[in-house]
BAFI-3210 file (N, C-alpha, C; in Angstrom, 3 decimals, decimal comma, padded with zeros to 6 digits):
// residues 52
n [1|2|3|4|5|6|7|8|9|10|11|12|13|14|15|16|17|18|19|20|21|22|23|24|25|26|27|28|29|30|31|32|33|34|35|36|37|38|39|40|41|42|43|44|45|46|47|48|49|50|51|52]
n.u [060,074|056,728|054,799|053,005|049,504|046,825|043,685|040,404|037,822|034,440|031,905|028,663|025,713|022,770|019,689|016,661|013,571|011,099|007,846|005,476|002,858|002,081|002,173|000,214|-002,118|-002,255|-002,673|-005,209|-006,704|-006,546|-007,651|-010,261|-011,043|-010,975|-012,974|-015,234|-015,385|-015,779|-018,226|-019,885|-019,721|-020,976|-023,528|-024,352|-024,322|-026,104|-028,547|-029,023|-028,279|-030,009|-032,454|-032,317]
n.v [009,441|010,231|009,423|011,773|011,871|011,497|012,896|012,670|014,930|014,862|016,915|017,873|019,257|020,594|021,090|022,704|021,769|023,665|023,697|025,218|024,559|022,892|024,682|026,502|024,862|024,231|026,760|027,349|025,370|026,043|028,576|027,954|026,676|028,837|030,519|028,898|028,753|031,475|031,834|030,101|031,380|033,848|032,955|032,008|034,418|036,011|034,582|032,610|033,617|035,950|034,745|033,635]
n.w [-041,105|-041,993|-044,895|-046,996|-046,769|-048,891|-048,848|-049,833|-049,844|-049,548|-050,652|-049,769|-050,922|-049,713|-050,983|-050,616|-051,785|-053,374|-053,709|-055,507|-056,083|-053,978|-051,862|-052,655|-052,629|-049,922|-048,885|-049,967|-048,726|-045,949|-046,083|-046,783|-044,433|-042,635|-043,777|-043,477|-040,657|-039,941|-041,287|-039,847|-037,302|-037,997|-038,649|-036,126|-034,580|-036,021|-036,290|-034,237|-031,610|-031,271|-030,756|-028,288]
ca.u [059,144|055,523|054,482|051,818|048,315|045,875|042,341|039,374|036,708|033,194|031,012|027,266|024,885|021,354|018,782|015,261|012,726|010,015|006,764|004,463|001,541|001,810|001,915|-001,125|-003,192|-002,334|-003,304|-006,626|-007,328|-006,703|-008,585|-011,597|-011,347|-011,299|-014,257|-016,299|-015,487|-016,450|-019,627|-020,582|-019,868|-021,961|-024,838|-024,681|-024,621|-027,232|-029,822|-029,213|-028,231|-031,197|-033,617|-032,139]
ca.v [010,437|009,634|009,994|012,628|011,121|012,256|012,648|013,285|015,447|014,928|018,009|017,642|020,474|020,225|022,074|022,476|021,923|024,568|023,357|026,244|023,918|022,458|025,902|027,046|023,988|024,401|028,098|027,214|024,552|026,776|029,664|027,383|026,469|030,130|030,983|028,097|029,168|032,783|031,643|029,536|032,428|034,792|032,308|032,005|035,778|036,594|033,829|031,829|034,410|036,790|033,930|033,232]
ca.w [-041,594|-042,611|-046,232|-047,034|-047,073|-049,683|-048,372|-050,644|-049,054|-050,324|-050,222|-050,083|-050,831|-049,489|-051,544|-050,242|-052,945|-053,093|-054,664|-055,458|-056,070|-052,605|-051,039|-053,069|-052,183|-048,470|-048,647|-050,285|-047,701|-044,687|-046,365|-046,702|-043,024|-042,028|-044,296|-042,810|-039,237|-039,916|-041,668|-038,674|-036,322|-038,510|-038,490|-034,676|-034,158|-036,751|-036,193|-033,024|-030,411|-031,051|-030,317|-026,897]
c.u [057,962|055,260|053,189|050,628|047,367|044,462|041,363|038,205|035,502|032,328|029,626|026,526|023,430|020,520|017,359|014,424|011,461|008,944|005,654|003,044|001,137|001,463|000,531|-002,247|-003,369|-002,990|-004,813|-007,337|-007,562|-007,613|-010,008|-011,983|-011,744|-012,643|-015,423|-016,477|-016,191|-017,924|-020,440|-020,782|-020,921|-023,360|-025,264|-025,078|-025,883|-028,572|-030,063|-029,253|-029,448|-032,407|-033,494|-032,657]
c.v [009,768|010,251|010,791|011,743|012,018|011,886|013,398|013,696|015,560|016,031|017,711|018,990|020,035|021,397|021,721|022,729|022,729|024,318|024,377|025,649|023,423|023,598|026,449|026,173|024,066|025,739|028,014|026,413|025,315|027,997|029,155|027,119|027,791|030,663|030,190|028,506|030,505|032,692|031,070|030,584|033,474|034,214|032,329|033,405|036,316|035,915|033,132|032,702|035,333|036,001|033,498|034,203]
c.w [-042,300|-043,977|-046,141|-047,455|-047,830|-049,199|-049,287|-049,722|-049,950|-049,794|-050,709|-049,908|-050,706|-050,048|-051,150|-051,507|-052,551|-054,125|-054,513|-055,440|-054,721|-051,700|-051,370|-052,569|-050,648|-048,128|-048,897|-049,207|-046,423|-044,888|-046,276|-045,255|-042,367|-042,476|-043,631|-041,373|-039,104|-040,344|-040,559|-037,585|-036,719|-038,326|-037,023|-034,213|-034,760|-036,448|-034,859|-031,791|-030,213|-030,521|-028,857|-025,940]
res [m|e|p|m|k|s|v|d|i|e|q|k|r|i|e|q|k|y|d|k|g|l|v|a|s|t|f|i|k|y|s|a|y|i|i|i|i|f|g|l|l|y|f|l|v|r|y|v|f|p|r|l]
***
């Protein structure tokens, strides 16, 4: 008969870190991109296309 073997089970918990500052800075960056693109489109429609 084999003796009982004791096995220790290690449990790992993975927690995702949520940085609000990083999310806010990314939101500001992409908002600036969108504003610049719409500003450029507005300029093209308002000033460039009527002259063609």
